[in-house]
C-alpha positions in Angstrom: 22.2 -2.0 3.8 18.9 -0.3 4.1 16.7 -1.3 7.1 12.9 -0.8 6.7 10.9 -0.6 9.9 7.4 -1.9 9.0 4.7 -4.4 9.7 2.8 -6.7 7.4 -0.4 -4.9 7.2 1.0 -1.3 7.0 -0.1 -0.1 3.5 2.4 2.7 3.5 5.2 0.2 4.2 3.9 -2.0 1.4 4.2 1.0 -1.0 7.8 1.4 0.0 8.6 -2.3 -0.3 7.0 -2.4 -3.7 9.1 0.6 -4.8 12.2 -0.9 -3.3 11.7 -4.1 -5.3 10.9 -2.2 -8.5 14.2 -0.3 -8.0 16.1 -3.5 -7.1 17.3 -2.2 -3.7 18.4 -4.8 -1.2 17.0 -4.2 2.2 16.3 -5.8 5.6 12.8 -5.8 7.1 12.5 -4.9 10.8 9.2 -5.6 12.4 7.8 -2.5 14.2 4.3 -2.1 15.5 3.5 1.7 16.1 1.0 0.9 18.9 3.8 -0.6 20.9 5.6 2.7 20.8 9.0 0.9 20.8 12.1 2.8 21.6 13.8 2.4 18.2 10.7 3.5 16.2 10.1 6.4 18.6 13.8 7.5 18.3 13.9 7.2 14.4 10.5 8.9 13.8 8.9 11.3 16.3 5.5 10.6 14.7 6.0 6.9 15.8 4.7 5.7 12.4 5.8 3.2 9.8 7.6 3.1 7.5 10.9 4.3 8.5 14.0 3.5 6.3 17.5 3.9 7.6 21.0 3.3 6.3 23.7 4.4 8.7 23.1 8.0 9.7 20.5 8.6 7.0 16.8 8.2 8.2 13.8 8.6 5.9 10.2 8.7 7.0 6.8 8.9 5.1 6.1 6.6 2.2 5.9 9.3 -0.4 9.1 11.0 0.7 11.0 7.6 0.7 9.7 6.6 -2.7 10.6 10.0 -4.2 14.1 9.7 -2.7 14.5 6.3 -4.3 13.3 7.6 -7.6 15.7 10.5 -7.5 18.8 8.5 -6.4 18.5 5.2 -8.3 18.9 5.1 -12.0 16.3 2.6 -13.0 13.0 3.0 -14.8 11.4 6.0 -13.1 8.4 5.8 -10.8 7.5 9.3 -11.6 8.1 9.8 -15.3 6.6 11.1 -18.4 5.6 14.7 -19.0 5.2 17.3 -16.3 1.4 16.9 -16.5 1.7 13.1 -16.2 4.1 13.4 -13.2 1.6 15.8 -11.6 -1.2 13.3 -12.2 0.8 10.5 -10.7 1.5 12.5 -7.6 -2.2 13.5 -7.3 -3.4 9.9 -7.6 -0.7 8.7 -5.3 -2.0 11.1 -2.7 -5.6 10.2 -3.4 -5.0 6.6 -2.4 -2.5 7.3 0.4 -4.9 9.8 1.9 -8.5 9.4 0.9 -8.6 5.7 0.2 -6.7 5.1 3.5 -9.1 7.3 5.5 -12.2 5.9 4.0 -11.4 2.2 3.5 -8.0 1.0 4.9 -7.9 2.7 8.2 -11.4 1.7 9.3 -10.8 -1.9 8.2 -7.4 -1.9 10.1 -9.1 -0.6 13.2 -12.0 -3.1 13.2 -10.4 -6.3 11.8 -6.8 -5.9 12.8 -6.3 -3.6 15.8 -9.5 -4.6 17.7 -8.7 -8.3 17.1 -5.0 -8.4 17.7 -4.4 -5.7 20.2 -7.7 -5.0 22.0 -9.1 -8.6 21.7 -12.5 -7.0 21.1 -15.3 -7.3 18.5 -15.4 -5.3 15.4 -18.1 -2.7 14.6 -20.2 -4.0 11.8 -21.4 -0.5 10.8 -17.8 0.8 10.3 -16.9 -2.3 8.3 -20.0 -1.8 6.0 -19.2 1.9 5.5 -15.6 0.9 4.6 -16.9 -1.7 2.1 -19.3 0.8 0.5 -16.4 3.3 0.2 -14.2 0.6 -1.4 -16.9 0.1 -4.0 -16.8 3.7 -5.0 -13.0 3.8 -5.2 -13.0 0.7 -7.4 -15.4 2.4 -9.7 -13.0 5.3 -9.8 -10.2 2.9 -10.7 -12.3 1.5 -13.5 -13.1 5.0 -14.8 -9.3 5.8 -14.8 -8.4 2.6 -16.6 -11.1 3.1 -19.3 -8.8 5.9 -20.7 -5.3 5.0 -19.4 -3.1 1.9 -19.6 -2.0 2.6 -16.0 -3.8 4.7 -13.4 -2.0 8.0 -14.2 -1.5 7.5 -17.8 0.7 5.3 -20.1 3.4 4.6 -17.6 3.5 2.5 -14.4 3.9 5.0 -11.5 3.6 5.9 -7.9 -0.1 6.1 -8.4 -0.2 2.4 -9.1 2.1 1.6 -6.2 0.1 3.6 -3.6 -3.2 2.2 -4.9 -2.0 -1.4 -5.0 -0.6 -1.1 -1.4 -3.8 0.2 0.0 -6.0 -2.1 -2.0 -3.9 -5.2 -1.0 -4.4 -4.4 2.7 -8.1 -3.9 2.3 -8.3 -7.1 0.2 -6.4 -9.0 3.0 -9.0 -7.8 5.5 -11.9 -8.9 3.3 -12.9 -5.4 2.3 -12.7 -5.7 -1.5 -15.5 -7.1 -3.8 -14.1 -7.3 -7.3 -17.5 -8.2 -8.9 -18.5 -5.7 -11.5 -15.0 -4.1 -11.6 -13.4 -6.0 -14.6 -11.0 -3.1 -15.5 -9.8 -2.8 -11.9 -9.5 -6.6 -11.6 -7.3 -6.9 -14.7 -5.1 -4.1 -13.6 -4.7 -5.6 -10.1 -4.1 -9.0 -11.6 -1.3 -7.5 -13.8 0.2 -6.1 -10.5 -0.1 -9.4 -8.8 2.0 -11.0 -11.5 4.9 -8.6 -11.0 7.6 -10.3 -8.9 8.1 -6.9 -7.1 4.5 -7.2 -5.8 4.1 -10.9 -5.3 6.6 -10.9 -2.4 4.2 -8.7 -0.5 1.3 -11.1 -0.9 3.3 -13.8 0.9 3.3 -11.8 4.2 0.8 -12.8 6.8 -0.3 -11.0 9.9 -0.2 -13.3 12.9 -3.8 -14.1 14.0 -5.4 -12.9 10.8 -6.0 -15.0 7.7 -6.7 -13.3 4.3 -9.4 -14.6 1.9 -8.6 -17.9 0.0 -8.0 -16.0 -3.3 -6.1 -13.2 -1.8 -2.7 -14.1 -3.3 -4.0 -15.9 -6.4 -3.7 -14.5 -9.9 -7.0 -16.1 -10.8 -9.4 -14.4 -8.3 
């Protein structure tokens, strides 16, 4: 059986878990905090980052690489489908959320509202949080713009773009960094994702010492 090394607020691990559930792959979750630099995680991934997925001697690292491996090896509805142009757009948007949204929104929120609280026992920096919230607003507007012309973010098909976006946004939402007001298209899209059994399992997870907003896991939010 696959073992996935992850922790509840790792957005990249969430993306992999979302994909695993969509593909119907049984797996075991192994709690791993990168900042603890545990022996197992260090051995499996020299970067000492989550997620890491292992099955016997096969070890996979990096969320995008793992998801593409799943898509290539499991015959279920593809996560990177459609025409060549649609597949390219799905990859582009997946990278947008995994890289740019993470850098501008998720990473600073994790640093200020998770790492400083749970690990350093310190106070968050209000300026960094406000900057992340402003960045989130711009990204939600981009989501609205995409959904004005597409059923899903990258086109007519659910894809890795939706998986990476939902994973990042869900962590930012858990940490109180998402204001849905004025973003009806994005809200409808995210509500549809919340209703998928493959995604709802992620919303049950809690990080010890940090509570999400009251409507975090509600379909009516």
